[in-house]
C-alpha positions in Angstrom: 82.0 4.1 -60.0 84.2 3.9 -63.1 86.7 6.2 -64.7 88.1 6.8 -68.2 89.8 3.4 -68.4 86.5 1.4 -68.5 83.9 0.2 -71.0 80.6 -0.9 -69.6 78.5 -3.7 -70.9 74.9 -3.4 -69.8 72.5 -6.4 -69.7 68.7 -6.4 -69.5 68.3 -10.1 -69.0 65.6 -12.3 -70.5 64.8 -13.6 -73.9 63.3 -10.2 -74.9 66.1 -8.3 -73.2 69.1 -6.5 -74.7 72.8 -5.8 -74.4 74.6 -2.4 -74.8 78.2 -1.4 -74.8 79.2 2.1 -73.5 82.7 3.4 -74.1 84.9 5.0 -71.5 83.4 8.4 -72.3 79.8 7.1 -71.9 79.0 6.9 -75.6 77.0 4.0 -76.8 79.2 1.9 -79.0 76.5 -0.5 -79.8 73.2 -1.9 -78.6 71.5 -5.1 -79.6 68.6 -7.4 -78.8 69.3 -10.4 -76.7 70.2 -13.3 -79.0 67.4 -15.9 -78.9 66.9 -19.4 -80.2 63.9 -21.7 -80.3 63.4 -23.9 -77.2 64.4 -27.5 -77.8 60.9 -28.5 -77.2 57.6 -26.6 -76.8 56.8 -23.1 -77.8 58.9 -20.0 -77.3 62.5 -19.1 -77.2 65.5 -19.2 -74.9 68.5 -16.9 -74.6 71.1 -18.2 -77.1 74.4 -19.0 -75.3 76.5 -18.8 -78.5 75.0 -15.4 -79.5 75.6 -14.0 -76.0 79.1 -15.3 -76.1 79.7 -13.6 -79.5 78.5 -10.3 -78.1 80.6 -10.6 -75.0 83.6 -11.4 -77.1 82.9 -8.4 -79.4 82.7 -6.2 -76.3 86.1 -7.6 -75.1 87.6 -6.8 -78.5 86.2 -3.3 -78.6 87.5 -2.5 -75.1 90.9 -4.1 -75.9 91.1 -2.0 -79.1 91.0 1.1 -76.9 93.2 -0.4 -74.2 90.3 -0.2 -71.7 89.0 -2.5 -69.0 85.5 -4.1 -69.4 82.9 -4.3 -66.7 79.5 -5.9 -67.2 76.5 -4.6 -65.4 73.6 -7.0 -65.1 70.2 -6.2 -63.9 69.6 -8.2 -60.7 66.2 -9.6 -61.5 64.0 -12.5 -60.4 60.7 -14.0 -61.3 57.7 -12.0 -60.0 54.7 -13.3 -58.0 52.1 -14.2 -60.6 54.6 -15.3 -63.2 53.9 -18.8 -64.3 56.3 -21.6 -63.5 57.3 -22.1 -67.2 58.0 -18.4 -67.8 59.9 -18.1 -64.5 62.0 -21.1 -65.3 62.8 -19.8 -68.8 63.7 -16.4 -67.4 66.1 -18.1 -64.9 67.7 -20.1 -67.7 68.4 -16.9 -69.6 69.8 -15.2 -66.5 72.0 -18.2 -65.9 73.3 -18.1 -69.5 74.4 -14.5 -69.1 76.2 -15.1 -65.8 77.9 -18.2 -67.1 79.0 -16.5 -70.3 80.5 -13.6 -68.3 82.3 -16.0 -65.9 83.7 -18.2 -68.7 85.0 -15.1 -70.5 86.4 -13.8 -67.2 84.5 -10.5 -67.4 84.2 -8.7 -64.1 80.5 -8.0 -63.5 78.3 -6.1 -61.0 74.6 -6.5 -60.3 72.2 -3.6 -60.1 68.6 -3.9 -58.9 65.8 -2.4 -61.1 64.9 -0.1 -58.2 68.5 1.3 -58.0 69.0 2.0 -61.7 65.5 3.3 -62.3 65.8 5.7 -59.3 69.0 7.2 -60.8 67.0 8.2 -63.9 63.7 9.0 -62.0 61.8 6.2 -63.7 60.2 4.7 -60.6 56.5 4.0 -61.2 56.7 5.4 -64.8 55.6 3.5 -67.9 58.2 1.2 -69.4 58.5 3.6 -72.4 59.9 6.3 -70.2 63.2 4.5 -70.1 63.4 4.7 -73.9 62.8 8.4 -73.9 65.4 8.9 -71.1 68.0 6.9 -73.1 67.3 8.9 -76.2 67.7 12.1 -74.3 71.1 10.9 -72.8 72.3 9.3 -76.1 70.7 11.0 -79.2 73.3 9.1 -81.3 71.2 5.9 -80.8 67.8 7.4 -81.3 67.3 5.4 -84.5 68.0 2.1 -82.6 65.4 3.1 -80.0 62.7 4.5 -82.3 60.1 1.8 -81.7 58.2 1.3 -78.4 59.4 -2.3 -78.3 63.0 -1.0 -78.2 62.5 -0.2 -74.5 64.7 -3.3 -73.6 67.6 -1.8 -75.5 67.0 1.5 -73.6 67.0 -0.5 -70.4 70.4 -2.1 -71.2 71.9 1.3 -71.9 70.6 2.8 -68.7 71.6 -0.2 -66.6 75.2 0.3 -67.9 74.9 4.1 -67.5 73.7 3.8 -63.9 76.9 2.1 -62.9 78.9 5.0 -64.3 77.1 7.6 -62.3 
């Protein structure tokens, strides 16, 4: 649990994931798609380490500007049975980038399982878009940033951070 001296940085890992910063009063300061870059060879993208580092540093600056502590909340995920080896490996690379960037920047972080954060918002067994609607209901100030169905990863990042505050 957190109190009024903490900002929360929520991470929905993966190349199609997102990052959100919530202020000490649980307002969304910003939400952004996961920075991506083309793989060095082959098709597809990887999580961009420099882009992640820039967003983490922005969160550090935002928290410092308010004299607040920063805690990152990362969804504790893994590859699923049926995922291909290539996609599972790419997902693991992205997850590793996030954890490494947080450690290098000395940001305290916590892990939360999808089951735990989704249960807090009554999203278990609901379509992915339900998280987007829940995030808009909690934070109407970011409705424009969540207006498309494909913005559900942004909503996930917000709710992952929010779940740690509850």
